[in-house]
BAFIPA-177456 format. One record per residue (C-alpha): chain; residue in one letter; x, y, z. Coordinates in steps of 0.5 Angstrom, whole numbers, always signed. Each point is the difference from the previous one (the first is absolute). Layout:
# residues N
chain / resn / u / v / w
A / a / X / Y / Z
...
This chain:
# residues 147
chain / resn / u / v / w
A / m / -5 / -13 / -16
A / i / -4 / -6 / +2
A / a / +3 / -7 / +0
A / l / -2 / -7 / +2
A / s / +6 / -5 / +1
A / s / +2 / -6 / +2
A / s / +7 / +3 / +1
A / s / +2 / +3 / +7
A / i / -1 / +7 / +1
A / d / +5 / +5 / +2
A / p / -3 / +6 / +4
A / v / +7 / +3 / +0
A / a / +1 / +0 / -8
A / l / -7 / +1 / -1
A / g / +0 / +6 / +4
A / a / +6 / +3 / -3
A / e / -3 / -1 / -7
A / f / -6 / +3 / +2
A / l / +4 / +6 / +3
A / n / +4 / +1 / -7
A / g / -3 / +6 / -4
A / l / -6 / +2 / +5
A / a / -1 / +7 / -3
A / g / -4 / +4 / +5
A / a / -1 / -5 / +5
A / g / +1 / +3 / +8
A / a / -2 / -6 / +3
A / v / +0 / -8 / -1
A / a / -3 / -5 / +4
A / t / +2 / -8 / -1
A / f / -3 / -6 / +4
A / t / +3 / -7 / +0
A / g / -4 / -6 / +2
A / l / +3 / -6 / +2
A / v / -2 / -7 / +1
A / r / -1 / -1 / +8
A / p / +0 / -7 / +3
A / e / -6 / +0 / +4
A / g / +1 / -1 / +7
A / g / -1 / -8 / +2
A / k / -1 / -2 / -7
A / q / +7 / +1 / -2
A / v / -2 / +2 / -7
A / e / +6 / -2 / -5
A / a / -3 / +4 / -6
A / l / -6 / +4 / -3
A / f / -2 / -3 / -7
A / i / -3 / +6 / -4
A / d / -5 / -2 / -6
A / h / -3 / +5 / -5
A / a / -4 / +1 / -6
A / a / +5 / +2 / -6
A / g / -3 / +5 / -4
A / i / -5 / +2 / +5
A / t / +4 / +2 / +6
A / e / +5 / +5 / -3
A / p / -6 / +4 / -3
A / a / -4 / +0 / +7
A / i / +7 / +3 / +3
A / e / +0 / +5 / -6
A / g / -7 / +2 / +2
A / a / +2 / +1 / +7
A / v / +6 / +4 / -2
A / a / -5 / +4 / -4
A / e / -4 / +1 / +6
A / a / +6 / +2 / +4
A / k / +2 / +5 / -5
A / r / -7 / +3 / +0
A / r / +0 / +1 / +7
A / w / +7 / +3 / +1
A / p / +4 / +4 / -4
A / l / +6 / -6 / -1
A / i / +6 / +1 / -5
A / a / +1 / -7 / +0
A / v / -2 / -7 / +3
A / s / +4 / -7 / +0
A / i / -3 / -6 / +2
A / a / +4 / -7 / +0
A / h / -4 / -6 / +3
A / r / +3 / -7 / +0
A / i / -4 / -6 / -2
A / g / +1 / -8 / +1
A / r / +4 / -2 / +6
A / v / +3 / +5 / +4
A / p / +4 / -2 / +6
A / a / -1 / +3 / +7
A / g / +4 / +6 / +2
A / e / +0 / +2 / -8
A / p / -3 / +6 / -3
A / v / -7 / -1 / -3
A / v / -2 / +7 / -2
A / f / +3 / +6 / -1
A / v / -4 / +7 / -1
A / a / +3 / +7 / -2
A / t / -3 / +6 / -1
A / a / +2 / +7 / -1
A / a / -3 / +7 / +0
A / e / +2 / +7 / +1
A / h / -2 / -1 / +8
A / r / +0 / -5 / +5
A / r / -7 / -1 / +2
A / a / -2 / -2 / -7
A / a / +6 / -5 / -1
A / f / -2 / -3 / +7
A / e / -7 / +0 / -1
A / a / +0 / -3 / -7
A / c / +5 / -5 / +2
A / d / -4 / -2 / +5
A / f / -6 / -1 / -4
A / l / +3 / -4 / -5
A / m / +3 / -5 / +5
A / d / -7 / +0 / +3
A / y / -3 / -2 / -7
A / l / +6 / -5 / -1
A / k / -2 / -3 / +6
A / t / -7 / -1 / +0
A / d / -3 / +1 / -7
A / a / +5 / -2 / -5
A / p / -1 / -6 / -4
A / f / +5 / -5 / +4
A / w / -1 / -6 / +3
A / k / +5 / -2 / +6
A / k / +2 / -6 / +4
A / q / +4 / -1 / +6
A / i / +5 / -6 / -1
A / s / +2 / -2 / +7
A / r / +2 / -7 / +4
A / s / -7 / -1 / +2
A / g / -3 / +0 / -7
A / d / -2 / +5 / -5
A / e / -6 / +5 / +1
A / w / -3 / +5 / -5
A / i / +0 / +7 / +4
A / e / -5 / +6 / -1
A / p / +2 / +7 / +2
A / r / -2 / +1 / +8
A / a / -6 / +4 / +2
A / e / +5 / +6 / +2
A / d / +3 / +0 / -7
A / y / -8 / +1 / -3
A / t / +0 / +6 / +6
A / d / +6 / +3 / -3
A / s / -2 / +0 / -7
A / g / -7 / +2 / +2
A / r / +3 / +7 / +1
A / w / +0 / +1 / -7
A / r / -7 / -1 / -2
């Protein structure tokens, strides 16, 4: 399942739904990303824009690549779009496999993709002004492990 929504993400409910009916799975890895206030900038929210009709197929392509690399049983991705207040979940990724290493690595791979290559545009909304942001150099280093 891939879901992009302006509605809140409930990682507990999504995790429970993901676990329901996983035949053959011996491991599930999940990741929940939160909008964090950035130091002295006092970030109030993150605004996430996307290209409807482009972003979803791009994420599906990353999921297909993860399934080629690891023997996955299931994958679930939920990503917020629009305005997401600081402290709220912005992304949820779950992967299931027979063994933990595949579940962990695939979840990490998908998060690196979402952070650096997925067609999202992000703007920090803060008391000191709004600012479009790019992934950090460390994010690209992390993502480079999979190339």
